[in-house]
C-alpha positions as CSV (number, residue, x, y, z in Angstrom):
1,M,114.7,94.6,111.8
2,G,112.3,95.6,109.1
3,N,109.2,94.1,107.5
4,I,109.3,90.7,105.9
5,L,105.8,91.0,104.5
6,T,103.5,93.6,103.7
7,F,99.9,93.6,102.4
8,E,99.0,97.0,101.0
9,N,95.0,97.6,100.4
10,V,94.6,94.1,98.9
11,D,91.4,92.9,97.3
12,A,91.2,89.3,96.4
13,G,88.8,86.3,95.9
14,Y,87.5,83.7,93.6
15,G,86.2,84.7,90.3
16,R,83.4,87.4,91.0
17,V,83.3,86.6,94.6
18,Q,85.7,88.9,96.4
19,I,86.6,87.7,99.8
20,L,89.5,90.2,101.0
21,H,88.5,93.8,101.0
22,D,91.3,96.4,101.4
23,L,93.4,94.2,103.5
24,S,96.4,95.9,105.1
25,F,99.0,94.6,107.5
26,S,102.6,94.0,108.0
27,V,104.9,91.4,109.6
28,E,108.1,92.1,111.1
29,E,111.1,89.8,110.5
30,G,111.6,87.4,113.2
31,E,108.1,87.6,114.8
32,V,105.3,85.3,115.4
33,Y,102.2,87.2,113.8
34,G,98.9,85.7,114.9
35,V,95.6,85.8,112.8
36,I,92.2,85.1,114.3
37,G,88.9,85.6,112.9
38,P,85.5,83.8,112.6
39,N,85.1,81.1,110.0
40,G,84.5,82.9,106.6
41,C,86.4,86.0,107.4
42,G,89.1,85.4,104.8
43,K,91.9,84.1,106.8
44,T,92.5,81.1,104.4
45,T,92.0,83.5,101.3
46,M,94.8,85.6,102.7
47,F,97.2,82.7,102.8
48,N,96.1,81.7,99.3
49,A,97.0,85.3,98.1
50,L,100.2,85.2,99.9
51,I,101.5,82.0,98.4
52,G,100.2,82.8,94.9
53,L,97.3,80.6,94.5
54,I,95.0,83.6,93.9
55,I,96.1,86.9,92.3
56,P,94.9,90.0,94.1
57,T,92.5,92.3,91.9
58,K,93.8,95.2,93.9
59,G,96.8,96.2,95.9
60,K,100.2,94.9,96.4
61,I,102.0,92.1,98.4
62,T,105.6,92.8,99.2
63,F,108.0,90.0,100.4
64,N,111.4,90.2,101.7
65,G,111.6,93.8,99.8
66,Q,110.2,92.4,96.5
67,D,106.9,92.7,95.0
68,V,105.4,89.3,94.7
69,T,101.8,90.2,93.8
70,K,101.8,88.4,90.6
71,V,104.7,85.9,91.2
72,K,103.7,82.2,90.7
73,P,103.3,79.9,93.6
74,A,106.5,77.7,92.8
75,A,108.6,80.9,92.5
76,R,107.3,82.2,95.9
77,C,108.2,78.9,97.4
78,H,111.8,79.1,96.0
79,M,111.9,82.8,97.4
80,G,111.2,81.5,100.9
81,I,107.5,81.4,101.7
82,G,106.6,77.9,103.1
83,R,103.0,76.8,104.3
84,T,101.2,74.0,106.3
85,Y,97.7,73.0,105.7
86,Q,95.0,72.5,108.4
87,V,94.5,68.9,107.4
88,P,97.9,67.0,107.2
89,R,98.2,64.7,104.0
90,P,101.5,63.2,104.2
91,F,102.5,60.4,101.6
92,E,101.4,57.6,104.0
93,G,103.5,54.9,102.4
94,M,106.7,56.8,102.6
95,S,108.8,57.2,105.7
96,V,108.8,60.4,107.8
97,F,112.3,61.3,106.5
98,E,111.1,60.5,102.7
99,N,108.3,63.0,103.0
100,V,110.6,65.9,104.1
101,L,113.2,64.9,101.6
102,V,110.5,65.4,98.9
103,A,109.8,68.9,100.2
104,A,113.6,69.7,100.3
105,V,114.3,68.5,96.8
106,H,111.1,69.6,94.9
107,G,110.2,72.5,97.1
108,A,113.6,74.1,97.8
109,G,115.2,72.6,94.5
110,H,118.1,70.8,96.4
111,S,119.8,67.9,95.0
112,E,119.0,64.8,96.8
113,H,122.3,64.9,98.6
114,E,121.8,68.5,99.8
115,G,118.2,67.7,100.5
116,R,119.0,64.9,102.9
117,G,121.0,67.3,105.4
118,V,118.0,69.8,105.2
119,A,115.3,67.2,105.8
120,L,117.3,65.7,108.7
121,E,117.8,69.3,110.1
122,S,114.0,70.0,109.8
123,L,113.1,66.7,111.5
124,K,115.3,67.7,114.5
125,L,113.5,71.1,114.7
126,T,110.2,69.3,115.0
127,D,111.2,66.6,117.4
128,L,110.6,63.9,114.8
129,Y,114.4,62.9,114.2
130,E,113.8,59.6,116.3
131,K,111.0,58.7,114.1
132,R,112.4,59.4,110.6
133,E,112.1,55.8,109.5
134,I,108.5,55.2,110.6
135,P,106.0,55.3,107.8
136,A,104.1,58.5,107.9
137,G,100.8,56.8,107.9
138,E,101.5,55.4,111.5
139,L,101.8,58.8,113.1
140,T,99.5,60.1,115.6
141,L,97.7,63.2,115.0
142,L,100.3,65.4,117.0
143,D,103.3,63.9,114.8
144,R,101.2,64.3,111.7
145,K,101.2,68.1,112.6
146,R,104.8,68.1,113.3
147,L,105.6,66.4,110.0
148,E,103.3,69.0,108.2
149,I,105.7,71.6,109.8
150,A,108.8,69.6,108.9
151,R,107.8,69.3,105.4
152,A,107.3,73.2,105.1
153,L,110.6,73.6,106.8
154,G,112.1,71.4,104.2
155,T,111.6,74.3,101.7
156,Q,113.7,76.3,103.8
157,P,111.2,79.3,104.2
158,K,112.1,82.7,105.4
159,L,108.4,83.1,106.2
160,L,106.4,80.1,107.6
161,L,102.7,79.9,107.4
162,L,101.0,77.9,110.1
163,D,97.4,77.0,109.5
164,E,95.6,75.7,112.6
165,V,98.3,73.3,113.6
166,A,97.0,73.2,117.1
167,A,93.3,72.1,116.0
168,G,92.2,68.9,117.3
169,L,95.0,68.4,119.8
170,T,94.9,67.7,123.6
171,E,95.8,70.6,126.0
172,A,99.1,68.9,126.6
173,E,99.8,68.6,123.0
174,V,98.9,72.3,122.3
175,Q,101.6,73.1,124.8
176,D,104.1,70.9,122.7
177,V,103.0,72.9,119.8
178,M,103.5,76.2,121.4
179,K,107.1,75.2,122.5
180,M,107.9,74.0,119.0
181,V,107.0,77.5,117.6
182,A,108.8,79.1,120.3
183,D,111.8,77.1,119.2
184,L,111.3,78.0,115.5
185,K,111.1,81.7,116.4
186,A,114.3,81.2,118.5
187,A,115.8,79.6,115.2
188,G,115.3,82.7,113.3
189,Y,112.0,81.9,111.4
190,S,109.4,84.5,110.8
191,I,105.8,83.1,111.4
192,I,102.2,83.8,110.7
193,W,100.1,81.5,112.6
194,I,96.2,81.2,111.8
195,E,94.6,79.6,114.9
196,H,91.2,79.3,116.7
197,V,93.0,77.9,120.0
198,I,92.9,81.3,121.8
199,Q,95.7,80.4,124.4
200,T,98.2,79.9,121.5
201,M,97.4,83.4,120.1
202,V,97.5,85.2,123.5
203,E,100.6,83.4,124.7
204,S,102.7,82.6,121.7
205,T,102.3,85.5,119.2
206,D,104.1,89.0,119.2
207,H,101.3,90.7,117.2
208,L,97.8,89.6,116.7
209,M,95.3,90.6,113.8
210,C,91.7,89.9,114.0
211,M,90.0,89.7,110.5
212,A,86.2,90.2,109.9
213,E,84.5,90.2,106.5
214,G,87.8,90.1,104.5
215,H,89.5,93.2,106.2
216,Q,91.5,93.8,109.3
217,L,89.3,94.7,112.3
218,L,91.9,95.3,114.8
219,I,95.9,94.7,115.1
220,G,98.0,94.9,118.3
221,E,99.4,93.1,121.2
222,P,97.7,89.8,121.7
223,R,96.0,90.4,125.0
224,P,94.5,93.7,124.4
225,V,93.2,92.5,120.9
226,M,91.5,89.6,122.5
227,E,90.0,91.7,125.2
228,S,88.7,94.5,123.0
229,K,85.0,95.0,122.6
230,E,85.3,94.7,118.8
231,V,86.8,91.3,118.9
232,E,84.4,90.0,121.5
233,A,81.4,91.1,119.3
234,V,82.8,89.9,116.0
235,Y,84.9,86.9,116.9
236,L,83.4,85.6,120.4
237,G,79.9,86.1,119.3
238,V,79.2,88.7,122.0
239,E,76.5,91.2,121.0
240,E,77.7,94.8,121.3
241,E,74.4,95.6,123.4
242,D,75.4,92.8,125.8
243,I,78.8,94.4,126.3
244,E,77.3,97.9,126.9
245,D,75.0,96.3,129.4
246,E,77.6,94.9,131.6
């Protein structure tokens, strides 16, 4: 399998404030690609550049063999890029099913008839099928996270972007999320997962990138990346002098 996504020397930011600096990485089709880094390192900006909310000032973004550097967000969604957000904000007065149906119709462009089938399948993949008629406002935090993923799946993405879906959950709930991500990978989805819960990044990803100050600091297999001195210094707050003294 080839690469489904490539960032090539991307600079991007907001107005005159540049956040990403010469960022380069690639994601293989069918893998779970983890992204870690301290707050403010550019992880969310990377996602915003990937979905088209901001346009790079330099570099190139290639998705599924096509240059999407300047493609608008709605078009990228139709092309197969789906995203979750850190804080789930469902339509609370609508049912779980209706929330995902909206994504299938307005995100993927399906008719309501086609969208119903897509929505139901998305709910099955996220273990929400039995709760499909419940108002979204009554869901627990874990199920809100599941619904956030289901809504992204409703757009029928080839590449699914997960933004801290394990944040705020109990240890047992984190295990549930990890199982769901494994099931999604088995179903054929390519995934980029930003997360601060280290267990998820070590145990559930195929490759891991640590970002620092808007660029990639280190990319590799998850455990060696987490155990590297560079990541300990930048991400875990361990001073290089302390590492050398050990």
